[in-house]
N, C-alpha and C positions, 0 to 999 in steps of 0.2 A: 504494500500500500504506500502511496506517495501523497504527501501534503503539498498543495500549491503554496501554502503559507507556512514557511519553516519557523516563523516567529510563533505561530500557534502551536506547532509541534514542540518547540522549546518550552512554551508555557505549560503544555500538558505534561511534559517531562520534568517540570519544576526547575528548569534551567533559567536563571534570572539575571545572569551577568555574563560578560565575555570571558571572565576568568573561569566561571563554572563551565561554560561551553568548551573552553580550551582543554580542560581536564576531564571532560565527560566521556564516558564509555560510548555515548551516542554520537560523538563528534563526526566520525567517518560516515555514519549512516545519514546524519543530517546534511553533511556536505554533499553527499551523493544525491540525496533528495533535492537539494537546492539546484544542483546542476541538471538533473533530469527534468525538473519542473521548468527550468529556463529553456531547455531544448524544446519542450512542449510549447512554451510561449513563443519561441522563435518560429516554429512551424505554424502556429495559430496566426501570428502576425503576417506571415506570408500568404495566408489563406489556403494553405496546403493541408492535406490529410496528414495525420501524425503517424509516420511509419517506424516507430521505435519499439524495440523489444528488449527483453532481458534474456540472457542465455547462461545456463549452467549445465555441466555434464551430469550424467546419471550418478556418478560417485560424489558429486559436490566438490570436486577438487579444482576444476577449471571453471571460472566465472567471468563473464563479460557483462559489465554493468548496463551497457546500452549498445544495441545493434540497430543501426539505421538501415532500413531496407529501401534502396533506391531502384528496386526492380531489376536492373541489370547488374548491380553489385551491392554487396553488404559492407557497411562501414562499422567496425567495432570500436567502442570507446570504453576505456577503463577510467574510473574516477577515483582519485586518491586525495585524502585530506592532508597529506604531508606537505611541508613548505619547501622541501628539497627533493630533488629527483633521486630516486632509488632504483637501481637496476632490477630489483624484484618487481617493480611496477609493470615490467614488460613480459613477465613469465606467462601469464594467462593469455595475453594477446598473441604471443609467439605460438603457443600451443593451439589456440583457436584458429589462427591463420593457416597452420598446417592441416588441421582437420577440415576446415572450410575451403581450403585451397584458394585463399584470398591473398592478393598482393599486400605485403606488409606496409607499403608506403601509404595505404589507405587507413591505417590504424591510428588511433589517437589516445593519448593519455591527457586527461584534464587533472591538474593538481592545484594545490593551494598556494603555489608560488607565483612568480611573475614572469619568468623566463619563457621564451618560445624557442623551440629547437626542432630541427628536422634531422632525424637520425635514420640510419639505414632501415631499421625495423619499425619505426614509429614516429609520429608527429607529436611533439609535446606542446601543450597549450596551458598557459596560466589561466586561472579561473576568471580573471577580468577580461581577457581576450576571448574567452569562450562564448561571450555574448553575441558574437558574429560567426560562430562556428558553422551553424546550419547553412548560412549563405555561402560560405567557402566550400563546404561539402557538396552542396547542390550544384555549384558551378563547375566542379571537377569532372 
């Protein structure tokens, strides 16, 4: 379940300050929720249907937070609340790309930092730049 209003979600979880949020067990879930709801809003503002899905393997070991179905290609997105880039962020995407036979250059990691990078296996996008991600993905 996703909340369009993460402030409401924080209130329901009794998270009342940025300090409580920073140390909360729910930080990663709430950040993921924020980014997914933003992707929904980006599609809505474009007047497009919302073609996003969640994917997890049967064993629960490989998970992709968001898969955008463009019809002719799938774009996997991993969402991480860390402020620095960690090589472990790419593991699920690498495995998913192998299973789905998808070009790794179409993969994205949205994280809580500000740097944007294009690597061999993934595109890295800071959370603030993710506000225009759907437009970039749709143009490719």
